[in-house]
C-alpha positions in Angstrom: 137.2 34.0 65.1 135.7 32.7 68.4 137.2 29.8 70.2 135.0 26.8 71.0 134.9 27.8 74.7 134.0 31.4 73.9 131.2 30.2 71.7 129.9 27.9 74.4 130.1 30.8 76.9 128.3 33.2 74.6 125.5 30.7 74.2 125.2 30.3 77.9 126.3 26.7 77.8 126.2 24.9 81.1 128.2 21.7 81.6 125.6 19.0 82.3 128.2 17.2 84.4 127.5 19.8 87.1 124.0 18.4 87.5 125.4 14.9 87.8 127.9 16.0 90.5 125.3 18.0 92.4 123.1 14.9 92.7 125.8 12.3 93.0 127.6 14.2 95.8 124.4 15.4 97.4 125.3 13.5 100.5 128.0 16.0 101.2 125.6 18.9 101.4 123.1 16.8 103.4 125.7 16.0 106.0 126.7 19.6 106.4 123.1 20.5 107.2 122.6 17.4 109.4 125.8 18.2 111.4 124.7 21.8 111.8 121.4 20.6 113.3 123.2 18.2 115.5 125.6 20.9 116.8 122.8 23.3 117.4 124.2 26.0 115.0 120.8 27.3 114.0 119.4 27.4 117.6 122.5 29.2 118.8 122.4 31.8 116.0 118.7 32.3 116.8 119.9 34.2 119.9 122.3 36.6 118.1 124.8 36.8 115.2 128.2 35.4 115.9 131.6 35.2 114.1 133.4 32.0 113.4 135.7 32.2 116.4 132.7 32.8 118.7 130.9 29.8 117.2 134.0 27.6 117.7 134.1 28.6 121.3 130.4 28.2 122.1 129.9 25.0 120.2 133.1 23.4 121.4 134.7 22.9 118.0 138.3 22.4 117.0 138.5 25.3 114.5 139.9 23.6 111.5 137.4 23.5 108.7 134.8 25.6 110.5 134.9 28.6 108.1 134.4 26.2 105.2 131.6 24.5 107.1 129.8 27.8 107.9 130.4 29.3 104.4 129.0 26.0 102.9 125.8 26.7 104.9 125.9 30.3 103.5 126.2 28.9 100.0 123.4 26.4 100.6 121.1 29.2 101.8 120.9 28.2 105.5 123.1 31.1 106.8 123.8 34.7 105.9 127.1 36.4 106.6 127.5 40.1 107.1 130.7 41.8 108.3 132.2 38.5 109.3 129.2 37.5 111.5 126.9 34.7 110.7 123.1 34.7 111.2 120.3 32.4 110.2 118.7 32.8 106.9 114.9 33.3 107.0 114.4 29.6 106.2 116.7 28.4 109.0 115.3 31.0 111.4 111.8 29.7 110.9 112.3 26.0 110.6 115.6 25.0 112.3 115.6 27.0 115.5 114.6 24.7 118.3 113.3 27.6 120.3 110.5 28.0 117.8 108.6 24.7 118.4 105.5 25.6 116.4 107.6 25.6 113.2 110.7 23.6 114.1 111.3 20.9 111.5 114.8 19.9 112.6 113.5 16.8 114.5 113.2 14.9 111.3 116.8 15.9 110.4 118.0 14.8 113.9 116.4 11.4 113.3 117.9 11.2 109.8 121.3 11.9 111.2 121.4 9.4 114.0 119.3 6.6 112.4 118.8 6.9 108.6 122.1 8.2 107.2 123.9 5.0 107.9 121.1 2.8 106.7 121.0 4.6 103.3 124.5 3.4 102.6 123.0 -0.1 102.2 120.5 0.8 99.4 122.4 -1.3 96.8 122.2 -4.3 99.1 118.5 -3.7 99.6 117.8 -3.5 95.9 119.7 -6.7 95.3 118.0 -8.6 98.1 114.7 -6.9 98.6 115.4 -7.1 102.4 115.3 -4.2 104.9 118.6 -3.0 106.2 117.7 -1.6 109.7 119.5 -3.0 112.8 118.0 -6.3 113.8 116.2 -7.0 110.5 118.5 -10.0 109.9 117.3 -11.4 113.2 113.7 -11.1 112.3 113.0 -8.1 114.5 110.2 -5.8 113.5 111.1 -2.2 112.4 109.6 -0.6 115.5 110.9 -3.1 118.2 114.2 -1.4 118.9 112.6 2.0 118.5 109.9 1.5 121.1 112.3 -0.3 123.5 114.5 2.8 123.6 112.9 5.8 125.3 115.6 8.3 124.0 115.3 7.0 120.4 111.5 6.9 120.6 111.5 10.6 121.7 113.7 11.5 118.7 111.4 9.5 116.4 108.4 11.3 117.7 110.1 14.7 117.3 111.1 13.7 113.8 107.5 12.7 112.9 106.3 16.0 114.3 108.8 17.9 112.2 107.9 16.0 109.1 104.2 16.3 109.4 103.5 19.7 111.1 103.1 21.6 107.9 100.5 19.2 106.5 98.8 19.0 109.8 98.3 22.7 110.0 97.0 22.7 106.5 94.6 19.8 107.2 93.4 21.7 110.3 92.2 24.5 108.0 91.1 22.6 104.9 89.3 19.5 106.1 85.6 20.3 106.9 85.8 19.7 110.7 82.7 21.6 111.4 80.6 18.7 110.1 82.0 16.3 112.8 82.4 16.1 116.5 84.8 13.2 117.2 88.1 12.2 115.7 90.5 9.3 116.3 94.2 9.6 115.2 95.6 6.1 114.5 99.3 6.0 115.2 99.1 9.3 117.0 102.7 9.4 118.3 103.0 12.5 120.6 99.6 13.9 119.6 100.6 16.5 117.1 97.6 16.2 114.8 95.0 16.1 117.6 96.5 19.0 119.5 96.6 21.3 116.5 93.1 20.3 115.2 91.4 20.5 118.6 93.1 23.7 119.4 91.6 25.3 116.3 88.2 23.6 116.5 86.8 23.9 120.0 83.7 21.7 119.3 85.9 18.6 118.6 87.0 15.8 121.0 89.8 13.4 120.0 91.4 10.1 120.9 95.0 9.1 120.1 95.4 5.4 119.4 98.9 4.0 119.6 101.1 1.6 121.5 101.4 2.3 125.3 105.1 3.3 124.9 104.1 6.7 123.4 101.7 7.7 126.1 104.1 9.8 128.2 104.9 12.2 125.4 101.3 12.2 124.3 100.4 13.3 127.8 103.0 16.1 127.6 101.3 17.4 124.5 97.9 17.3 126.1 99.2 19.4 129.0 101.0 21.8 126.8 97.8 22.6 124.9 95.5 22.4 128.0 93.3 19.8 126.3 92.8 17.3 129.1 89.0 17.7 128.8 88.9 17.0 125.0 92.0 14.9 124.1 92.7 11.4 125.5 94.9 8.4 124.8 93.8 4.8 124.0 96.6 2.1 124.1 96.4 -0.7 121.6 97.7 -2.3 118.5 95.9 -1.8 115.2 97.1 -5.3 114.2 95.2 -7.1 117.0 92.6 -4.6 118.3 89.6 -2.9 116.7 90.1 0.8 116.1 88.2 3.2 118.5 85.0 4.5 117.0 84.7 8.2 115.9 83.2 10.3 113.1 86.6 10.9 111.6 89.5 8.4 111.6 92.9 9.7 110.6 96.0 7.9 109.3 99.0 10.3 109.2 102.0 8.6 107.6 100.8 5.2 108.8 99.7 3.3 105.7 103.0 3.6 103.9 104.8 1.7 106.6 103.1 -1.6 105.7 102.6 -4.0 102.9 99.5 -3.9 100.7 97.5 -6.5 102.7 98.0 -4.5 105.9 97.1 -1.2 104.1 93.8 -2.9 103.0 93.2 -4.4 106.5 93.6 -1.0 108.2 91.2 0.7 105.8 88.6 -2.1 106.4 89.0 -1.6 110.2 88.5 2.1 109.7 85.3 1.5 107.7 84.0 -0.8 110.5 84.8 1.8 113.2 83.1 4.7 111.4 79.4 5.5 111.6 77.4 6.0 108.4 78.6 9.3 106.9 81.9 9.2 108.8 85.2 10.0 107.1 88.6 8.5 106.9 91.5 10.9 106.2 94.9 9.7 105.0 97.9 12.0 104.8 101.1 11.0 103.1 103.8 12.2 100.7 101.8 10.8 97.8 103.7 9.9 94.7 102.1 11.6 91.7 100.0 9.4 89.5 102.5 9.6 86.6 105.4 8.7 89.0 107.6 11.5 87.5 107.5 14.6 89.7 107.2 14.0 93.5 110.8 13.0 94.0 110.4 13.2 97.8 107.6 10.7 97.7 109.6 8.3 95.6 112.6 8.6 97.9 110.5 8.0 100.9 109.3 4.8 99.3 112.9 3.7 98.8 113.4 4.6 102.5 110.7 2.1 103.4 112.6 -0.5 101.4 115.4 0.1 103.8 113.4 0.5 107.0 110.5 -1.9 106.7 109.8 -5.5 105.6 107.0 -4.5 103.2 106.2 -0.8 103.3 106.0 1.4 100.3 104.6 4.8 99.3 101.9 5.0 96.7 99.9 7.3 94.4 96.6 9.0 95.0 95.0 6.8 92.4 96.3 3.7 94.3 94.7 4.9 97.5 91.4 5.8 95.9 91.2 2.3 94.6 91.8 0.8 98.0 89.2 3.0 99.6 86.7 2.0 97.0 87.5 -1.7 97.7 86.8 -1.1 101.4 83.4 0.5 100.7 84.1 4.2 100.9 82.5 6.6 98.5 82.9 10.3 97.5 86.7 9.7 97.7 89.0 12.5 96.8 92.7 13.6 96.8 93.6 17.1 98.0 97.1 18.7 98.1 98.1 20.1 101.4 101.6 21.5 101.4 104.9 20.7 99.7 104.9 17.0 98.8 102.0 16.2 101.2 98.4 15.4 100.3 95.4 14.0 102.0 93.0 11.4 100.7 89.4 11.5 102.1 86.7 8.8 101.9 83.2 8.8 103.2 81.5 5.7 104.6 78.2 4.8 102.9 75.1 5.8 104.7 
């Protein structure tokens, strides 16, 4: 006669508590990966495989806990181990080695480690009060004031935004019908990631990055790196107080979600005014699925905005299509790009 445990085993029973623990203690795994990025583990292992003692020496670590740390990264799929030596998994080699800038996504994790990890500890407070939890929020400071006043933190933020958006930008560079247009403005351009990749692939285009003056130095570095000085320029301004530069295409990449509904609508009206007849607005975000059941990343990013902004929130494709129609756009559509990212396109009436 089978015991209860044997019967459960034969039936392939899996204790559902394991799923609860995996999610509830997910911060442990997250911090292992964030610390690995901070320490430069993946960049160092991009040069050659190393054993634990070699990693301790080269990274300046104490030694206690290092094998558990490295083997946790093996278990999580970020490292492989062979004959006592560690090397990057294919995933880490492609996306977490800083020496591969065209695919490096660690910038977002760097930003999460130094700025967001602490803030997320205050989610319960944010849910109880409805107030953001970033430093200075209690004094009425805007979410970007401290960021733009600190060049080092601003650079981390720009690197993080590049890491977060590079995949969707590369997809947009291929899937949007750029051949129909000649000029593009990227609103909130940061260090110029979108314009540099799009203009690099479409030689007939010229582009303008529109953002606060603080981001201009890193934008200029991107222009130089891609040799685009004749086709890519910067315009300083605030989309709150200034009109948007005119172009045939106006792009908002991870911009609308930062703001409340009135600001979202205001920005889309400004885009409509700046576009010529037949021009296009392109919005790229981690859109929440219309049923609000499946895109967990988009939902978590919306909670992140509860913590990091006075009124920002992420939204569904259906929401965005409605706002575009209100602003006067036609032929609006949602198109998936990559991972949780999608773009929404609207055309100005002729």
